[in-house]
C-alpha positions, 0 to 999 in steps of 0.5 A, spaced: 500 500 500 502 506 498 499 514 499 501 520 497 499 527 500 499 533 496 499 539 500 498 547 498 498 553 503 493 558 503 489 555 498 482 558 498 476 553 496 472 559 493 477 560 488 477 552 485 472 550 480 470 544 483 467 549 489 463 553 484 469 558 482 468 560 474 474 565 474 480 561 476 483 557 470 484 550 474 482 545 470 486 539 473 482 541 480 476 539 476 480 533 473 482 531 480 474 532 483 472 527 477 477 522 480 476 523 488 471 524 493 470 532 494 469 534 501 464 540 502 464 541 510 472 540 511 474 545 516 481 548 519 483 546 526 489 550 529 492 556 525 496 558 522 502 554 518 506 550 523 500 549 528 496 546 523 502 542 521 503 539 528 495 537 528 497 533 521 502 529 526 499 529 532 491 529 530 489 533 536 488 540 537 494 544 540 491 552 539 488 552 546 495 550 549 500 553 545 502 558 539 507 557 534 512 552 536 515 545 534 513 538 536 513 537 543 517 531 546 510 528 548 507 529 541 505 523 537 507 524 530 504 520 524 510 519 520 514 517 525 509 512 527 508 509 520 516 508 520 516 504 527 511 500 523 515 499 517 512 504 512 517 508 509 515 516 509 518 521 505 517 529 505 519 534 500 517 541 501 519 548 500 515 551 506 521 555 509 518 555 516 520 547 517 527 550 517 526 555 522 526 555 530 519 554 531 518 548 526 525 545 526 522 538 529 517 536 524 522 534 518 526 529 522 520 525 523 520 522 516 524 517 514 527 522 509 526 529 507 528 534 502 528 542 502 527 546 496 529 554 498 527 560 496 520 561 498 517 568 501 523 571 505 527 565 506 534 567 508 537 563 502 541 568 497 546 572 501 546 580 498 550 585 502 547 591 498 540 592 499 536 590 493 533 595 488 525 593 488 521 597 484 519 604 487 512 605 491 512 597 493 506 596 496 503 591 501 508 587 506 515 591 508 521 589 512 526 584 512 522 578 509 520 583 503 528 585 502 530 577 502 524 576 498 526 581 493 533 578 493 531 571 492 526 573 486 532 575 482 534 567 482 527 565 480 528 567 473 524 561 469 518 557 471 523 551 472 527 555 477 520 556 481 520 553 488 513 550 487 516 546 481 522 544 484 518 541 489 514 537 485 520 535 481 523 532 487 516 528 489 515 525 482 523 523 482 521 519 488 514 516 485 519 514 479 524 511 483 519 507 488 512 506 484 514 499 484 515 498 491 510 497 497 509 501 504 511 508 503 508 515 504 510 521 500 508 528 502 509 533 497 508 540 500 508 546 497 508 553 500 504 556 494 499 559 493 501 563 500 503 570 499 507 573 496 503 571 489 509 571 485 509 567 478 512 567 471 509 570 465 505 564 463 501 564 469 500 571 469 498 572 462 492 567 463 489 573 467 490 580 462 487 586 466 489 593 466 493 596 471 498 601 472 499 601 480 505 599 484 508 592 485 502 589 489 503 581 490 504 581 498 498 584 502 500 586 509 495 582 514 491 588 515 484 592 513 484 593 506 486 600 504 488 599 497 484 602 491 479 597 488 484 597 482 489 594 487 484 589 490 482 587 483 490 586 481 492 582 487 486 577 486 488 576 479 495 575 482 493 570 487 489 567 481 495 566 477 498 562 483 493 558 483 493 556 476 500 555 477 498 550 483 493 547 478 499 545 473 503 542 478 497 538 481 496 536 473 503 533 473 502 529 480 495 526 476 499 524 470 504 520 474 498 517 478 496 515 471 503 513 468 504 508 473 497 506 475 497 508 482 490 509 482 489 501 484 493 501 490 495 508 492 491 513 497 491 520 494 490 526 499 490 533 496 489 538 501 491 545 504 492 548 511 487 554 511 484 559 506 486 566 505 482 573 505 482 576 499 479 583 501 472 579 503 470 583 509 475 588 508 481 584 510 487 581 507 490 574 509 488 570 515 490 572 522 488 578 525 481 578 523 475 573 525 476 566 521 471 567 516 469 562 511 474 564 506 480 562 512 476 556 516 472 552 510 477 549 506 478 544 500 479 537 501 479 531 496 481 524 497 481 518 493 481 511 497 483 505 492 479 500 497 472 503 496 474 506 489 469 512 489 470 517 484 466 524 482 462 524 489 461 529 494 461 528 502 457 533 506 460 530 513 464 535 518 471 533 517 478 537 519 485 537 518 486 532 525 482 527 521 488 526 516 493 522 520 488 518 523 486 516 516 493 515 514 494 510 520 488 506 519 490 506 511 496 502 513 493 498 519 497 502 524 493 503 531 491 510 532 494 513 539 490 514 545 491 521 545 490 522 537 483 525 537 482 525 529 478 520 526 479 515 520 475 518 514 474 511 511 467 510 512 466 518 510 469 516 504 465 510 502 458 512 506 458 519 508 458 516 515 459 522 520 465 522 525 463 528 529 457 533 530 462 539 531 469 542 530 473 546 534 478 551 530 482 557 532 489 561 533 492 561 540 489 567 543 484 569 538 477 567 538 475 560 540 470 557 534 466 552 533 461 549 528 456 544 527 456 545 519 450 549 519 452 555 524 459 558 526 460 561 533 466 565 534 467 566 542 471 573 544 474 574 550 470 578 555 476 583 557 479 588 553 486 585 555 485 578 552 487 575 559 489 571 562 493 567 557 499 562 557 503 558 553 504 551 555 511 548 552 517 544 553 520 547 547 520 554 548 521 557 541 517 562 537 516 562 529 524 564 528 527 565 535 527 562 542 523 565 547 527 570 551 530 570 557 526 575 560 520 571 558 523 565 561 524 568 567 517 568 569 516 560 567 512 556 572 512 548 572 505 546 570 503 539 572 501 534 566 496 535 562 492 528 559 496 528 553 503 530 555 504 523 557 506 524 565 511 530 563 510 537 567 510 543 562 513 550 562 507 555 563 509 562 561 505 568 560 503 569 552 504 574 547 498 573 542 499 575 535 491 577 536 486 580 540 479 578 538 476 583 543 474 589 538 470 584 534 466 581 539 462 574 539 459 572 533 454 567 530 453 565 523 448 561 519 453 559 514 448 554 510 443 560 509 449 566 509 455 563 507 458 570 506 457 571 513 454 578 512 449 577 517 451 575 524 445 572 528 443 577 534 442 575 541 434 574 539 435 567 538 439 565 545 438 558 544 442 557 538 448 560 542 447 556 548 447 550 544 454 552 540 457 554 547 455 547 549 459 544 543 464 548 544 465 546 552 465 539 550 470 539 545 475 544 550 474 539 555 476 533 551 482 537 549 483 538 556 483 546 555 487 550 561 482 553 566 484 560 564 481 559 557 474 558 560 476 564 564 478 568 558 472 567 554 467 568 560 465 560 560 464 556 566 468 549 566 
């Protein structure tokens, strides 16, 4: 048995033809939908990039206890468990955050791995002199922007693009090992994450009049650009999705060439979506996690059931993917893994959960039952109390400072830390959702979330609060998370 997972980053389901989009040219996603099961009710869990990868390994929510950080010593790791049971795993990725301090424990859980350099602000090529970007560069600024502009001077053709090289290496693995058995390949590209940089062959798919400043990397802020700039950025994103589509097509071609459909599980997924000016916001962190972020695309081909060109409405999440892979290879799921195998969802659309929790550390805690989305905000303006619980005190790209560690306390074990006490540290969250308040939406009848439900229907909120608390309790959420939201344990 074999399995391939092709994972994109920041892929917005509203920009894919199988989910109703007619403005983005992505024929291979249509081709994919005809060969797989398309999930209509898939949601994120822990946000953003690396917290989502921790879920991909552990199959459990982590945003209630921890912000961005490495795998912990007590964490279960899906690829490591596969390896311990005779299943070879290989990671090929251009996702630069894997090789920073805050993600440095993930890639070594695979049997082998490859890194492709050059995405975003990856500290790749060394130029002492400042680069010369176009004047009036718009959007994101800072050291990552400077480094990105250096990197772009080396990405002079489609073949040189990190995404293409990532798929090249994935196809090399398939070519080398297609006749072997018992392997899992994870091809993971950072695209279509910002900056939305592509070569001309994809930009030319979306001709439009634009004479403004360079704008392909929006800041994580309110939209302040002109309508022309907003439209231009959406075209830039679309061109990058079309590039992703082309690389997806190459993977599907390999599935055809080597007849892998007979014995190879295929998962095509993303970690989260992206705001492209909806609700007057860019990106995915500061604002509430509207459907453009939280409601994600997911496609799976299971050679055991061989079901094609069908949709599934059952509520699923990213935490279900490691359980699905373990089950596929006949490996027992650890007791701390909260996700569920999707085998029967694929075959019969059998529900595996009645609700799903999602969020970012220190942000709204969100819950959905597939009909309603409830976003619970803190009751205090200072968004307190809030703590980090970790044995791996690193931020995204640097360790915790001595000043932060000076206030550390030793906390008794949680149910999932395998008897290990953990450091308890005051948190410095990226976001404060207090100004947005608590929100409730009926996403079946209001999918764009334009009309929040008011307190005139308190029975709905009460039921969603119960679902939220049940999931928090099963995750052994820290007491202060209830206090922060004004909930009783």
